[in-house]
SEFIDO-122936 format. One record per residue (C-alpha): y, z, x; residue in one letter. Coordinates in nm, 3 decimals, padded with zeros to 5 digits. Each point is the difference from the previous one (the first is absolute). Layout:
N
NODE      yy      zz      xx type
NODE       Y       Z       X    A
...
END
This chain:
375
NODE      yy      zz      xx type
NODE -00.487  07.335  04.150    M
NODE  00.153  00.334 -00.168    V
NODE  00.293 -00.190 -00.026    M
NODE -00.113 -00.342 -00.177    E
NODE -00.215  00.217 -00.260    I
NODE  00.328  00.211 -00.067    G
NODE  00.216 -00.307 -00.057    A
NODE -00.294 -00.135 -00.277    L
NODE  00.018  00.319 -00.171    F
NODE  00.390 -00.030 -00.045    S
NODE -00.057 -00.346 -00.126    L
NODE -00.253  00.067 -00.267    H
NODE  00.195  00.289 -00.106    C
NODE  00.327 -00.235 -00.035    H
NODE -00.243 -00.263 -00.213    I
NODE -00.109  00.290 -00.232    D
NODE  00.360  00.100 -00.030    A
NODE  00.092 -00.408 -00.130    L
NODE -00.285  00.031 -00.249    K
NODE  00.217  00.097 -00.280    P
NODE  00.251 -00.244  00.086    Y
NODE -00.220 -00.282  00.027    R
NODE -00.182  00.066 -00.360    R
NODE  00.356  00.017 -00.196    T
NODE  00.120 -00.257  00.173    L
NODE -00.350 -00.260 -00.117    G
NODE  00.069  00.149 -00.334    E
NODE  00.338 -00.143 -00.027    H
NODE -00.034 -00.347  00.166    M
NODE -00.129 -00.280 -00.243    P
NODE -00.290 -00.199  00.126    S
NODE -00.012 -00.386  00.123    A
NODE -00.055 -00.118 -00.357    A
NODE  00.255  00.184 -00.178    I
NODE  00.266 -00.139  00.249    V
NODE -00.136 -00.350 -00.081    R
NODE  00.029  00.025 -00.352    D
NODE  00.360  00.183  00.025    Q
NODE  00.098 -00.306  00.214    I
NODE -00.139 -00.260 -00.251    E
NODE  00.152  00.151 -00.307    A
NODE  00.314  00.003  00.165    S
NODE -00.026 -00.359  00.101    L
NODE -00.169 -00.142 -00.328    A
NODE  00.285 -00.160 -00.107    H
NODE  00.048 -00.205  00.347    R
NODE -00.333 -00.047  00.108    I
NODE -00.301  00.096 -00.223    P
NODE -00.304  00.188  00.189    S
NODE  00.166 -00.046  00.316    A
NODE -00.220  00.228  00.210    L
NODE -00.343 -00.150 -00.226    T
NODE -00.162 -00.287  00.161    A
NODE -00.063 -00.270 -00.243    P
NODE -00.370 -00.040 -00.135    P
NODE -00.174 -00.289  00.157    R
NODE -00.004 -00.297 -00.276    T
NODE -00.294 -00.262  00.006    I
NODE  00.063 -00.326 -00.216    R
NODE -00.215 -00.094 -00.228    P
NODE -00.243 -00.273  00.060    V
NODE -00.167 -00.292 -00.224    T
NODE -00.349 -00.103  00.080    A
NODE -00.045 -00.353  00.137    T
NODE -00.351 -00.084 -00.138    G
NODE -00.166  00.027  00.329    I
NODE -00.212  00.282  00.066    V
NODE  00.017 -00.017  00.377    S
NODE  00.367 -00.074  00.012    I
NODE  00.106  00.276 -00.250    D
NODE -00.229  00.278  00.243    A
NODE  00.201 -00.065  00.282    I
NODE  00.352  00.037 -00.190    L
NODE -00.108  00.293 -00.211    D
NODE -00.005 -00.180 -00.287    G
NODE  00.223 -00.322 -00.010    G
NODE  00.327 -00.115  00.070    L
NODE  00.339  00.190 -00.001    P
NODE  00.207 -00.024 -00.321    V
NODE  00.355 -00.060  00.015    G
NODE -00.052 -00.116  00.399    A
NODE -00.030 -00.339  00.181    I
NODE -00.364 -00.075  00.125    T
NODE  00.024 -00.250  00.252    E
NODE -00.338 -00.211  00.038    V
NODE  00.002 -00.229  00.322    V
NODE -00.251 -00.240  00.083    G
NODE -00.102 -00.344  00.104    P
NODE -00.105 -00.289 -00.261    E
NODE -00.323  00.070 -00.187    C
NODE -00.010  00.362  00.125    S
NODE -00.024  00.139 -00.383    G
NODE  00.332  00.090 -00.073    R
NODE  00.021 -00.179 -00.316    T
NODE -00.328  00.124 -00.106    A
NODE  00.141  00.347  00.090    F
NODE  00.300 -00.059 -00.200    A
NODE -00.170 -00.138 -00.311    L
NODE -00.222  00.304 -00.012    S
NODE  00.278  00.206 -00.022    F
NODE  00.188 -00.181 -00.255    V
NODE -00.319 -00.032 -00.232    A
NODE -00.031  00.371  00.011    G
NODE  00.354  00.039 -00.114    L
NODE  00.002 -00.280 -00.247    T
NODE -00.327  00.149 -00.158    Q
NODE  00.149  00.358 -00.036    S
NODE  00.266 -00.204 -00.222    A
NODE  00.286 -00.009  00.207    K
NODE  00.231 -00.305  00.130    V
NODE  00.012 -00.131  00.339    C
NODE  00.194 -00.301  00.166    A
NODE -00.164 -00.224  00.287    W
NODE  00.315 -00.143  00.212    V
NODE -00.169 -00.310  00.158    D
NODE  00.226 -00.146  00.269    V
NODE -00.227 -00.300  00.106    S
NODE -00.128 -00.088 -00.348    D
NODE -00.370  00.076  00.097    T
NODE -00.133  00.230 -00.281    L
NODE -00.306 -00.177 -00.210    H
NODE  00.052  00.160 -00.340    P
NODE -00.379 -00.098 -00.091    E
NODE -00.120  00.207  00.329    S
NODE  00.261  00.268 -00.104    T
NODE -00.178  00.013 -00.356    A
NODE -00.335  00.010  00.142    A
NODE  00.098  00.327  00.210    S
NODE  00.038  00.212 -00.291    G
NODE  00.374 -00.041 -00.037    V
NODE  00.180  00.001 -00.348    D
NODE  00.207 -00.314  00.007    L
NODE  00.195  00.102 -00.280    T
NODE  00.106  00.275  00.148    R
NODE  00.090 -00.169  00.348    L
NODE  00.350 -00.133  00.081    L
NODE -00.065 -00.322  00.249    W
NODE  00.332 -00.119  00.166    V
NODE -00.078 -00.340  00.189    R
NODE  00.316 -00.023  00.254    C
NODE  00.117 -00.350  00.108    G
NODE -00.174 -00.180 -00.296    V
NODE  00.235 -00.168 -00.272    S
NODE -00.083  00.011 -00.374    S
NODE -00.270 -00.277 -00.074    P
NODE  00.182 -00.056 -00.328    A
NODE  00.313 -00.132  00.143    Y
NODE -00.242 -00.186  00.230    E
NODE -00.145 -00.220 -00.224    E
NODE  00.303 -00.117 -00.167    L
NODE  00.138 -00.352  00.062    S
NODE  00.360 -00.056  00.063    P
NODE  00.090 -00.157 -00.347    Q
NODE -00.188  00.357 -00.135    Q
NODE  00.258  00.156  00.213    Y
NODE  00.311 -00.159 -00.159    E
NODE -00.115  00.020 -00.379    F
NODE -00.038  00.401  00.069    S
NODE  00.381 -00.021  00.103    L
NODE  00.268  00.071 -00.303    P
NODE  00.183 -00.316 -00.129    P
NODE  00.317  00.095  00.174    K
NODE -00.133 -00.029  00.350    Y
NODE -00.143 -00.350 -00.075    L
NODE  00.303 -00.184 -00.106    D
NODE  00.186 -00.182  00.242    P
NODE  00.367  00.153  00.044    P
NODE  00.291 -00.214 -00.103    P
NODE  00.160 -00.231  00.216    A
NODE  00.353  00.102  00.195    K
NODE  00.257 -00.207 -00.039    K
NODE  00.311  00.008  00.246    G
NODE  00.011  00.201  00.315    L
NODE -00.221  00.311 -00.073    H
NODE -00.008 -00.081 -00.379    G
NODE  00.423  00.058 -00.071    G
NODE  00.111 -00.392 -00.025    G
NODE  00.134 -00.062  00.333    F
NODE -00.224 -00.252  00.116    G
NODE -00.314  00.000  00.277    P
NODE -00.009  00.181  00.298    H
NODE  00.155 -00.204  00.311    P
NODE -00.350  00.041  00.158    R
NODE -00.179 -00.138 -00.274    N
NODE  00.192 -00.292  00.012    E
NODE -00.057 -00.114  00.340    V
NODE -00.351 -00.007 -00.058    K
NODE -00.197 -00.320  00.047    G
NODE  00.385 -00.145  00.152    L
NODE -00.186 -00.123  00.326    S
NODE -00.266 -00.222 -00.149    E
NODE  00.251 -00.144 -00.238    S
NODE  00.236 -00.119  00.290    I
NODE -00.272 -00.093  00.253    S
NODE  00.007 -00.368 -00.090    D
NODE  00.349 -00.020  00.055    F
NODE  00.051  00.140  00.316    I
NODE -00.197 -00.071  00.340    R
NODE -00.255  00.239  00.097    P
NODE  00.143  00.097  00.334    E
NODE  00.265  00.131 -00.204    M
NODE -00.226  00.190 -00.274    F
NODE  00.015  00.347  00.030    A
NODE -00.083  00.279 -00.245    P
NODE  00.293  00.183 -00.158    R
NODE  00.102  00.395  00.108    C
NODE -00.020  00.084 -00.393    A
NODE -00.313 -00.133 -00.059    E
NODE -00.326  00.242  00.050    P
NODE -00.188 -00.128  00.251    Q
NODE -00.395  00.030 -00.060    H
NODE -00.179  00.128  00.315    R
NODE -00.340 -00.147  00.029    V
NODE -00.254  00.250  00.099    R
NODE -00.269 -00.139  00.267    S
NODE -00.365  00.095 -00.123    K
NODE -00.202  00.271  00.203    R
NODE -00.313 -00.091  00.124    N
NODE -00.282  00.149 -00.055    I
NODE -00.289 -00.036  00.130    F
NODE -00.308  00.101 -00.191    E
NODE -00.377 -00.019  00.121    P
NODE -00.182 -00.301 -00.143    A
NODE -00.343  00.179 -00.037    S
NODE  00.161  00.238 -00.203    Q
NODE  00.232 -00.042 -00.307    A
NODE  00.289  00.263 -00.031    P
NODE -00.107  00.281 -00.251    V
NODE  00.335  00.064 -00.244    R
NODE -00.049  00.331 -00.228    P
NODE  00.032 -00.077 -00.366    S
NODE  00.212  00.202 -00.218    R
NODE -00.271  00.186 -00.167    N
NODE -00.093  00.133  00.392    S
NODE  00.094  00.321  00.131    T
NODE  00.278 -00.084  00.292    A
NODE -00.228  00.049  00.287    I
NODE  00.290 -00.086  00.252    C
NODE  00.231  00.286 -00.136    K
NODE -00.245  00.346  00.008    P
NODE  00.339  00.200  00.036    W
NODE  00.135 -00.113 -00.328    S
NODE -00.297  00.092 -00.165    R
NODE -00.005  00.363  00.164    I
NODE  00.349  00.040 -00.141    E
NODE -00.139 -00.103 -00.330    Q
NODE -00.294  00.241  00.006    A
NODE  00.284  00.296  00.113    L
NODE  00.234 -00.054 -00.259    R
NODE -00.277  00.020 -00.241    V
NODE -00.123  00.305  00.103    T
NODE  00.337  00.161 -00.001    D
NODE  00.012 -00.089 -00.384    L
NODE -00.363  00.130 -00.065    L
NODE  00.095  00.335  00.162    L
NODE  00.313  00.032 -00.131    Q
NODE -00.124 -00.048 -00.395    G
NODE -00.312  00.213  00.059    G
NODE -00.314  00.021 -00.199    G
NODE -00.210 -00.141  00.248    F
NODE -00.314  00.245  00.131    S
NODE -00.040 -00.280  00.331    A
NODE  00.158 -00.260  00.136    I
NODE -00.190 -00.227  00.262    V
NODE  00.238 -00.220  00.243    V
NODE -00.255 -00.265  00.121    D
NODE  00.172 -00.096  00.354    M
NODE -00.377 -00.082  00.127    G
NODE  00.088 -00.382  00.054    S
NODE  00.326  00.093  00.163    I
NODE  00.025 -00.035  00.377    S
NODE  00.102  00.308  00.216    P
NODE  00.311 -00.174  00.120    E
NODE  00.162 -00.044 -00.354    Y
NODE -00.139  00.329 -00.121    A
NODE  00.136  00.186  00.271    A
NODE  00.334 -00.132 -00.080    R
NODE  00.022  00.279 -00.317    V
NODE  00.260  00.244  00.096    P
NODE -00.163  00.358  00.012    L
NODE  00.299  00.120 -00.256    A
NODE -00.207 -00.201 -00.277    T
NODE -00.323  00.175  00.041    W
NODE  00.196  00.346  00.031    F
NODE  00.167 -00.079 -00.343    R
NODE -00.359 -00.111 -00.167    Y
NODE -00.111  00.335  00.111    R
NODE  00.285  00.192 -00.162    A
NODE -00.041 -00.169 -00.298    A
NODE -00.397  00.019 -00.046    A
NODE  00.022  00.337  00.051    E
NODE  00.251  00.048 -00.301    R
NODE -00.192 -00.254 -00.218    T
NODE -00.330  00.094  00.117    R
NODE -00.116 -00.337  00.079    T
NODE -00.248 -00.050  00.256    S
NODE  00.096 -00.334  00.222    I
NODE -00.292 -00.174  00.157    L
NODE  00.149 -00.213  00.274    L
NODE -00.262 -00.273  00.164    L
NODE  00.126 -00.137  00.347    T
NODE -00.146 -00.106  00.290    Q
NODE  00.244  00.202  00.220    Y
NODE  00.122  00.362 -00.025    F
NODE  00.341 -00.053 -00.182    C
NODE  00.113  00.319 -00.201    A
NODE -00.072  00.228  00.313    K
NODE  00.094  00.386 -00.085    S
NODE  00.094 -00.089 -00.351    S
NODE -00.392 -00.031 -00.047    A
NODE -00.175  00.264 -00.104    E
NODE -00.323 -00.132  00.034    L
NODE -00.113 -00.297  00.247    L
NODE -00.343 -00.126 -00.014    L
NODE -00.162 -00.267  00.247    R
NODE -00.232 -00.258 -00.091    F
NODE -00.224 -00.159  00.232    A
NODE -00.148 -00.353 -00.039    P
NODE -00.247 -00.044 -00.235    S
NODE -00.404 -00.011  00.072    N
NODE -00.218 -00.205 -00.171    A
NODE -00.320  00.156 -00.178    L
NODE -00.323 -00.177  00.170    C
NODE -00.212  00.123 -00.305    E
NODE -00.115 -00.362 -00.091    E
NODE -00.097 -00.283  00.233    A
NODE  00.213 -00.259 -00.209    T
NODE  00.198  00.164 -00.222    V
NODE  00.322  00.167  00.005    F
NODE -00.003  00.362 -00.147    T
NODE  00.332  00.162  00.150    G
NODE  00.192  00.147  00.253    V
NODE  00.011  00.340  00.122    E
NODE  00.358  00.120  00.071    N
NODE  00.119  00.309  00.236    C
NODE  00.305  00.193 -00.044    V
NODE  00.210  00.244  00.243    E
NODE  00.263  00.237 -00.114    V
NODE  00.242 -00.030  00.266    V
NODE  00.262  00.250 -00.144    R
NODE -00.027  00.249 -00.297    Q
NODE  00.309  00.223 -00.035    R
NODE -00.115  00.201 -00.308    F
NODE -00.353  00.180  00.078    T
NODE -00.140  00.295 -00.134    Y
NODE  00.050  00.327  00.213    A
NODE -00.304  00.194  00.102    S
NODE -00.027  00.351 -00.011    A
NODE  00.266  00.229  00.208    N
NODE -00.255  00.152  00.256    V
NODE -00.065 -00.149  00.286    I
NODE -00.350 -00.057  00.197    P
NODE -00.097  00.045  00.305    L
NODE -00.226 -00.288  00.071    R
NODE  00.177 -00.351 -00.067    K
NODE -00.079 -00.132 -00.336    P
NODE -00.167 -00.354 -00.095    P
NODE  00.237 -00.296  00.003    Q
NODE  00.036 -00.123 -00.304    R
NODE -00.094 -00.387 -00.109    A
NODE  00.284 -00.242 -00.007    N
NODE -00.210 -00.312 -00.079    S
NODE -00.211 -00.090 -00.275    A
NODE -00.245 -00.336 -00.048    H
NODE -00.045 -00.159 -00.359    W
NODE -00.153 -00.272 -00.124    K
NODE  00.095 -00.328 -00.245    S
NODE -00.222 -00.185 -00.146    R
NODE  00.001 -00.319 -00.155    T
NODE -00.114 -00.069 -00.384    T
NODE -00.265 -00.181  00.057    W
NODE -00.159  00.288  00.233    A
NODE -00.080  00.200 -00.263    G
NODE -00.053  00.386  00.027    C
NODE -00.172  00.135  00.297    R
END
């Protein structure tokens, strides 16, 4: 016991003796903040703010015009990003996109609607509040009606005269004056001498070109229904991939040109097996171009196509008819769910002890007909 007390007393004496040296060492040793500032100053020409965490930036948003959806999206759709809207037919995708475009056009901004299947109705678009003078409507797979109404005679008169005049006749071998080509001399020789020889001796000359007779294929068609052939002014339904390629090229040109606040790529009527063939590099390129030009891209599909390139993914459920009247159709009720939202507002840095309440990720909104009136 006496030995332990002596050891503790000697240790205390050594600590007291080291106090002046510890105080002097603390005065000369810089703090961590000073060391960090010195390191960042020395690396400023290579890596600016090497040890400082970059501030978290939140993308600006644009309101969609639907209060319930803006509430769950913290204000609306992100600007300069891809928003993918997925859902079946008659789920409210087009009405949602028209509401978003209407708010932009009413604020004197220009938008574009790339219609892959040519399903946009201009009268309904104007009734939704869209300013058609500020909307570029691109109809894919549809030729210009101005050329469809022209007759073949009108096509000929529209050409320059030099293309209508027949070329002058060439004499001789290739126009050189050495006689016709030997192959042309024997044309019709078999028919001309067939009367002078016996039929069994008749044989075609090897120098004479022989015409191959093609047998007609038998096409069996049902007798009850006549075959439906697409007209010239109708969309090429049998070739959806050609219309998708045209829509992708047009969207590329619009993003490169800039000047559009929003571009809607309507692929809602395209089957998933065709929409899934679009390479992921295309959506990644659109994402980079939209971020550079500050353009909001709204993609309407039936299948998830953009994958990780989409900043916001909304899924629409089939709409339900409103049962407010017994005999009159008054509208539908739509339901939308937020599947993925990359950019969200950060909460406080204090971590609560209790589990916070779950955030709502779905919303309902009603779309009423014109004759239903205000309710």
